[in-house]
C-alpha positions in Angstrom: -52.5 77.3 21.4 -50.1 76.6 24.0 -49.2 73.0 25.3 -50.9 74.0 28.4 -54.2 75.3 26.9 -55.2 71.7 25.6 -57.0 73.7 22.4 -57.4 73.8 18.9 -58.3 71.5 15.6 -56.8 71.8 11.9 -58.1 71.3 9.1 -56.3 71.3 5.5 -57.8 71.0 2.1 -55.6 70.5 -1.0 -57.0 72.8 -4.3 -58.4 69.2 -6.2 -60.0 68.2 -3.2 -62.0 72.0 -3.4 -65.6 72.0 -4.7 -64.0 75.3 -6.4 -60.4 74.8 -6.8 -59.6 76.7 -3.4 -56.8 75.5 -1.4 -57.9 75.7 2.5 -56.3 76.2 5.8 -58.3 76.0 9.1 -58.2 75.7 12.8 -60.3 76.2 15.9 -58.7 78.6 18.2 -59.6 77.5 21.5 -58.4 79.2 24.9 -58.2 79.0 28.5 -60.6 80.6 30.8 -60.8 83.3 31.6 -61.1 84.4 27.9 -59.4 87.5 27.0 -60.9 89.4 23.7 -59.8 89.0 20.4 -59.5 91.6 17.5 -59.6 91.1 13.8 -57.6 93.7 12.2 -55.1 94.9 9.5 -51.4 94.9 10.1 -50.0 98.0 7.2 -47.0 97.1 4.9 -43.6 98.3 6.7 -45.2 98.9 10.1 -43.4 96.5 12.3 -40.2 97.1 14.5 -36.9 96.4 13.0 -36.4 94.1 16.2 -39.2 91.9 17.4 -39.0 91.1 21.1 -40.9 88.7 22.7 -42.2 88.7 26.4 -40.1 85.4 26.9 -37.3 87.5 26.0 -36.5 86.7 22.4 -35.2 89.0 20.1 -34.9 88.8 16.5 -33.9 90.9 13.5 -36.4 92.1 10.9 -36.3 92.5 7.6 -36.4 95.9 6.4 -39.7 95.2 4.0 -42.6 93.9 5.4 -46.2 93.3 3.6 -49.4 94.1 4.5 -51.3 91.0 6.4 -54.4 90.5 8.7 -54.4 89.2 12.3 -56.3 88.2 15.1 -54.4 89.0 18.1 -55.6 87.7 21.7 -55.6 90.5 23.9 -55.1 88.9 27.5 -53.4 90.6 30.4 -50.2 91.1 29.2 -48.5 92.3 25.9 -47.8 89.2 24.2 -48.8 89.1 20.2 -50.4 85.8 19.8 -51.7 86.9 15.8 -52.9 83.5 15.5 -53.0 83.6 11.4 -53.5 85.6 8.6 -53.4 86.1 4.6 -50.5 88.9 3.8 -51.1 90.8 0.3 -49.3 88.2 -1.6 -52.3 85.8 -0.9 -50.4 83.4 1.3 -52.3 82.1 4.5 -50.7 80.6 7.6 -52.5 79.8 10.6 -50.2 79.3 14.3 -50.5 76.8 16.0 -51.8 73.4 16.6 -50.8 72.4 20.0 -49.2 69.1 19.9 -47.1 66.8 22.2 -43.3 65.5 22.0 -42.6 62.1 23.4 -40.0 62.0 26.4 -37.2 60.0 24.3 -37.0 62.7 21.9 -37.2 65.8 24.2 -34.5 63.9 26.2 -32.1 64.5 23.1 -33.4 67.8 21.9 -35.2 69.5 24.8 -37.4 72.7 24.5 -35.9 76.0 24.6 -37.2 78.5 26.9 -36.9 81.7 25.1 -37.5 80.4 21.5 -40.1 80.8 18.6 -43.3 80.1 19.8 -46.7 80.3 19.3 -46.5 84.0 20.6 -44.6 85.2 17.6 -44.4 82.9 14.9 -47.0 84.4 12.6 -45.4 88.2 13.3 -42.3 86.7 12.1 -43.2 84.6 9.3 -46.1 85.7 7.5 -45.6 89.8 6.7 -42.2 88.4 4.6 -43.0 85.4 2.5 -43.8 85.5 -0.7 -45.7 81.8 -1.1 -46.1 78.6 1.5 -43.1 76.8 0.8 -41.2 80.1 1.7 -43.1 80.1 4.9 -42.1 76.4 6.1 -38.3 77.6 4.9 -38.3 80.7 7.1 -40.4 79.1 10.0 -37.9 76.1 9.7 -34.6 78.0 9.4 -36.1 80.7 12.7 -36.6 77.0 15.0 -33.0 76.2 13.8 -31.5 79.5 14.9 -33.4 80.1 17.9 -34.9 76.9 19.1 -39.1 76.7 20.4 -40.3 76.3 23.8 -43.4 74.7 23.0 -44.5 71.4 20.5 -46.8 73.1 17.4 -48.4 72.2 14.3 -48.5 75.2 11.6 -50.5 75.4 8.6 -49.1 77.8 5.4 -51.2 78.3 2.1 -51.1 79.6 -1.4 -53.6 79.1 -4.2 -51.3 76.1 -5.2 -49.9 74.7 -2.4 -50.9 73.4 1.2 -48.2 72.6 3.9 -48.2 71.4 7.5 -45.0 72.0 9.6 -44.8 70.2 12.9 -41.9 71.0 15.3 -40.1 68.0 17.0 -38.1 68.9 20.2 -36.4 72.1 20.9 -34.7 72.6 17.1 -36.2 70.2 14.9 -39.0 70.2 13.0 -40.6 68.7 9.4 -43.3 69.9 7.2 -45.6 67.7 4.7 -47.6 69.3 1.4 -50.8 68.1 1.6 -51.8 66.5 -1.6 -53.7 68.4 -4.0 -56.4 65.8 -4.4 -56.6 64.9 -0.7 -57.6 67.0 3.0 -55.9 66.4 6.5 -57.1 66.3 9.8 -54.6 67.6 13.1 -56.3 67.0 16.6 -53.5 68.4 19.2 -51.0 65.1 18.1 -48.2 65.0 16.0 -49.8 63.4 13.0 -47.5 63.5 9.9 -45.9 59.8 9.1 -43.8 58.4 6.5 -41.5 60.8 5.1 -40.1 60.2 1.8 -36.3 61.9 1.9 -36.0 61.6 -1.6 -39.0 63.6 -2.5 -38.3 67.2 -1.8 -42.0 68.3 -3.6 -44.0 67.0 -0.6 -41.5 66.6 2.4 -38.7 69.5 3.9 -37.4 68.9 7.5 -34.2 70.1 9.5 -31.1 69.6 8.4 -29.8 66.4 10.1 -32.8 65.5 11.1 -32.4 61.5 10.0 -29.0 61.4 11.0 -30.3 62.7 14.5 -32.8 60.4 14.9 -30.4 57.4 14.0 -27.5 58.8 16.4 -30.1 58.9 19.7 -31.8 55.8 18.4 -35.3 56.9 18.5 -36.9 55.2 15.6 -38.1 51.8 16.9 -39.3 50.9 13.5 -36.2 51.7 11.1 -37.7 49.8 7.8 -39.3 53.5 7.6 -39.4 56.9 9.1 -42.8 57.8 10.7 -42.3 61.0 12.4 -45.5 60.2 14.3 -43.8 57.1 15.9 -40.5 58.5 16.2 -41.1 62.0 18.1 -45.1 61.7 19.1 -46.8 60.5 21.5 -49.5 57.3 21.7 -51.0 57.5 25.5 -54.3 56.9 26.6 -54.7 60.7 26.7 -54.5 61.1 22.7 -57.3 58.0 22.5 -59.7 60.2 24.3 -58.5 63.7 23.9 -56.8 63.9 20.6 -57.9 60.9 18.0 -61.5 61.1 18.1 -61.4 64.3 16.4 -59.9 62.9 13.2 -62.1 59.8 13.8 -65.3 62.2 13.3 -63.8 64.0 10.5 -62.9 61.0 8.6 -66.4 59.9 9.7 -68.7 62.8 8.1 -66.2 62.8 4.7 -65.3 58.9 4.6 -68.2 57.4 6.0 -67.3 54.1 4.4 -64.1 54.0 6.5 -65.1 52.0 9.7 -62.2 52.0 12.4 -62.1 53.0 16.5 -62.3 56.5 17.5 -59.5 55.6 19.8 -57.3 54.4 17.1 -53.6 55.7 17.4 -53.0 54.7 13.4 -55.8 57.2 12.0 -54.1 58.1 8.8 -53.1 61.9 8.6 -53.7 62.3 5.0 -57.3 61.4 3.6 -58.7 61.2 0.5 -62.7 61.5 -0.2 -65.1 60.8 -2.7 -66.4 63.8 -3.2 -65.6 67.7 -3.6 -65.0 69.8 -0.1 -66.9 73.1 0.4 -66.3 76.1 2.4 -69.3 75.0 4.4 -68.0 71.5 4.7 -65.1 72.5 6.8 -67.2 75.0 8.6 -69.4 72.2 9.7 -66.6 70.1 10.8 -65.2 72.9 12.9 -68.4 73.0 14.7 -69.1 69.6 15.1 -69.8 68.0 18.4 -69.8 64.3 17.3 -73.6 64.7 16.2 -75.3 61.4 15.1 -73.2 59.3 17.8 -73.4 58.3 21.2 -70.5 61.0 21.9 -72.6 64.2 21.2 -73.1 66.1 24.8 -75.7 67.4 23.6 -77.6 64.6 23.0 -76.5 62.8 26.1 -76.0 65.9 28.8 -74.4 63.2 31.1 -71.3 63.7 29.1 -71.1 67.1 30.0 -69.8 66.1 33.6 -67.9 62.9 32.4 -66.7 63.8 28.8 -65.9 60.3 26.7 -64.2 62.6 24.1 -63.1 66.1 23.6 -65.7 67.5 21.2 -64.1 70.0 18.1 -66.8 72.8 18.9 -66.1 73.5 22.8 -66.9 76.6 25.0 -63.5 77.4 25.0 -63.9 78.2 21.5 -62.5 82.0 21.0 -62.4 81.9 17.5 -62.1 80.2 14.0 -60.9 80.7 10.9 -60.6 79.0 7.3 -58.3 80.8 4.9 -59.2 80.3 1.4 -57.4 81.0 -1.5 -59.3 80.9 -4.4 -58.3 79.8 -8.5 -61.1 80.5 -10.0 -61.3 84.5 -9.9 -58.4 86.9 -10.1 -55.7 87.2 -7.6 -56.8 90.6 -6.8 -60.0 89.5 -4.4 -58.9 85.7 -4.3 -58.2 85.5 -0.8 -60.9 85.5 1.8 -60.8 84.8 5.5 -63.9 83.2 7.0 -64.0 84.3 10.8 -66.1 82.9 13.4 -65.8 84.6 16.9 -67.2 82.6 20.1 -68.5 79.1 20.3 -68.5 77.8 17.1 -71.5 75.6 17.0 -73.7 78.8 17.7 -71.2 81.6 15.8 -71.5 81.9 11.9 -68.6 82.2 10.0 -68.2 85.8 8.7 -66.2 86.2 4.9 -63.2 88.8 5.0 -61.5 89.9 2.0 -58.2 90.0 2.7 -56.9 92.9 0.4 -58.4 95.6 2.6 -57.5 98.8 4.7 -59.1 97.7 7.5 -61.9 95.5 9.4 -65.2 97.0 10.8 -64.9 98.7 13.6 -66.7 96.5 16.0 -64.1 94.0 14.9 -61.3 96.7 16.4 -63.0 97.0 19.4 -62.0 95.9 22.6 -62.1 96.2 26.0 -62.7 93.9 29.3 -66.2 94.9 30.1 -68.5 93.4 27.7 -70.1 95.3 25.2 -72.2 94.6 21.9 -69.7 96.8 20.4 -67.4 94.3 20.3 -67.6 91.9 17.9 -65.8 89.1 19.9 -68.3 90.0 23.0 -71.1 90.0 20.9 -70.9 86.7 19.3 -69.5 84.9 22.8 -72.7 86.4 24.6 -74.5 83.7 22.2 -73.6 80.7 24.4 -74.9 82.5 27.6 -78.4 82.6 26.1 -78.3 79.6 23.9 -76.3 77.2 26.2 -79.3 76.5 29.0 -81.9 76.4 26.6 -80.1 74.2 23.6 -82.8 72.3 22.7 -85.2 75.4 22.9 -83.6 77.4 20.9 -81.3 75.5 18.3 -83.9 75.3 15.5 -83.7 79.2 15.5 -79.6 79.8 15.8 -79.0 77.0 13.0 -82.2 79.1 10.8 -80.0 82.4 11.5 -76.6 80.5 10.9 -78.3 79.4 7.5 -79.4 82.5 6.4 -75.8 84.6 7.4 -74.2 82.0 5.2 -76.6 82.7 2.2 -76.3 86.3 2.3 -72.5 86.1 2.9 -72.4 83.5 -0.5 -74.6 86.1 -2.3 -72.5 88.9 -1.2 -69.0 87.4 -2.3 -70.6 86.6 -5.4 -72.1 90.1 -5.4 -68.6 91.9 -4.8 -66.9 89.9 -7.0 -68.6 91.1 -10.0 -68.6 94.7 -8.6 -65.3 95.2 -8.2 -63.7 92.8 -11.6 -62.8 96.3 -13.6 -61.0 97.5 -10.4 -56.8 97.7 -9.7 -54.9 98.9 -7.5 -55.7 101.7 -4.8 -59.3 101.6 -6.0 -59.7 98.1 -5.8 -58.5 97.8 -2.4 -60.8 100.6 -1.2 -63.8 99.3 -2.6 -62.9 95.9 -0.9 -62.7 97.2 2.2 -66.1 99.2 1.9 -67.6 96.1 0.6 -66.1 93.8 3.4 -67.3 96.2 6.0 -70.8 96.4 4.6 -71.2 92.5 4.7 -69.8 92.4 8.2 -72.0 95.0 9.4 -75.5 93.2 8.1 -74.2 90.2 9.8 -73.9 92.0 13.0 -77.2 93.4 12.7 -78.8 90.3 12.1 -76.4 88.9 14.9 -78.2 91.5 17.7 -81.5 90.5 16.3 -81.2 86.8 17.2 -79.9 88.2 20.8 -82.4 90.3 21.1 -84.9 87.2 20.1 -83.2 85.3 22.4 -83.5 87.5 25.6 -87.0 88.0 25.4 -87.7 84.3 24.9 -85.2 83.9 28.2 -87.0 86.5 30.5 -90.3 84.7 29.4 -89.1 81.5 30.6 -88.6 82.6 34.3 -90.1 81.0 36.9 -90.0 83.6 39.7 -93.4 85.6 38.8 -96.8 85.2 40.9 
């Protein structure tokens, strides 16, 4: 999200760190208030204009051919794209963006560019035109070098083999690191890439002349290494309370043997864990709020008014996605995008095969007027009922989330088996129908929960005689 919106948390998982060999890139998409509705749609191949024009005045000529891809554009009070991420027909995933902050020394040497390549347009300019994650890094990097950027951001890319994370620095520079296959990484609104090995092109990419630029402007205060977080990032009191605790909690979940302060400015970006991580582990992290620690605002309500640390799940969650590219099934149905709309502690993650023609109608239904016909408003409304009665309702809500997850996993196994012999248009049509069936059933489960919670809220009213 935009740096002024103080938002988002990213997690990345290499294929040998996951329980089934999948690569995963995931991000909580947080948004300021008031919140504009989000749709989830499929953008057809070759449907983009020849020239992209942003609200800020950026114009970029696009390649003549574009791949089909999924997107979750935010519909606010303007016509910004903000497609936020998705998976294209080549099973390449992109999530953009994770807000970061560049320090004043680096910004003074390389100022931001007002009409640059920003969060508003990154997925639109990159995702429809790439064949693998590495190509995504290179294309976005070249765009930033040519047009500049007006924001500091982190951007994730993945395919079935590789996971990459790119961070911008100043107006024209960038660095990207490949997440080791046996590792995971967490990025919480600050620059996280650390030591860069300029002799390892398999695991690092960067803007031309980055090393020389840093030397020329005397930006490296530890010349025995090239630590991007130290050179271009921030290490503020704000980071210690708003950002680093989220990385600390993720490591506490997956590496409980590691002891460190939640306010540490040296929490490593790359983590190795002794166990394999599942989609559910990533979901649990993205839905977390420091459970079983003194920093959980739901256990310590005073923290709502005076929070010590910013939780991962927050009432500004607008959506959350997990892009899973599986390696244990054929490529033709290997890509699944798990999408959660609304507050992640209440809303479930819903699976979408991405080799589809369109999503269910309620995921494409928007409007400023709140309606249960819109998946976004349906899931967002859960917090209206739950938040005032959190301890009364959470057992029922957790049962609902568990039931949705079990249903979703069973549906994936069922659909995988049913479409294995199909190819081409028949496969895509069947995956579309099956995905709509899955999401419609989960919507029905959600409406049943809302009905139950609303009736209980009515019975809790004290205005009666």
